[in-house]
C-alpha angles and dihedrals in degrees: 000000000000094000096042109154095011127126119213140184119207118190115207082022096147099076145014121000090353092058090047087054095049095050092049091048092052093046088054094052105269128138103230134203109204106209120190141142086235100071094182092058091043090055092052096050094045092050087054091054101031089246132129125261118220123181117218141155098226091203094060120079097209091049092050092048092050091048092048093052089049093050092046090049091052098040108028091218132020115221101179133036121189116192100203105140109113143153137191138203121240116271099278138151106274092240094052097052107115121244089237090056092045093052092046093053094051093040092056102029100039113013090050090063088052092048096046089049091052090050100043112022100073092060090045087050090051090052094038091226139088149114128232121188120188119197109221126157147235085256087076093054103035108016125211120221119259094023088082103142093036087054090051093052092055093046085054089052091054091051091045088054094056097046092045087052095051094047094043103042094086087057092054096252120130123205124191137159141221122220106197125183117231109301144190093280137117091270095060095091091048091054091048098041089225131024105231132137089253094051091047092050090052094053093044091051083068093057116076094205090053102229141088120252114267127214085245092061094054092044092057093047093044092051093052095049092047095046129089089250086075094051093129093047122096134140094027121140101200117201113226091182111116088247098309094135096051 
């Protein structure tokens, strides 16, 4: 029960890596708010873990503010914020990615971190305690061709994690990130362009441990970094990648 007594918010918590983090946090004793734009899916996951479901568009300031107020009303205080919501564009030559796709990627992957910080950091500063975890990607460490602007958004998230960590450390707030390799999530087909045995084999050939990341892998790493066991760890961008970035 490493998170016993803690409260946590996980954006994009209704599927994929987010759902894995939600389930692990609940198993370890946390009360979890599952935040997702898909309210029905959020309700299902939340019911499985005795948590609460909140719908939000994490790229919209008013929506995030409304969600933060609801979470604070339910929990009293939020100890852990996991910025997991993310999207990608399809594998495309960088000059051919549409402006709408570019804006969507940076709105969800980057602006959301800024909006969530606006919503939750002031209360964490007041309590001089808190943990923020950003879910980035190996794409921000060792980019793949034709995912240019997605890669850039995740590199941004790694830099944001480090600068947030430096600025917020004197206030007792830790900020870390996870860099997963492609995993068994709804986004896998988007990363690959097409989900075929041949394309999976091509991706797996770049991962020394020979498998994709699983939601459970992310949950385990997230639990450690957000627990008091990691009280001396901040500004770390941990690769959960089976050796891909070596």
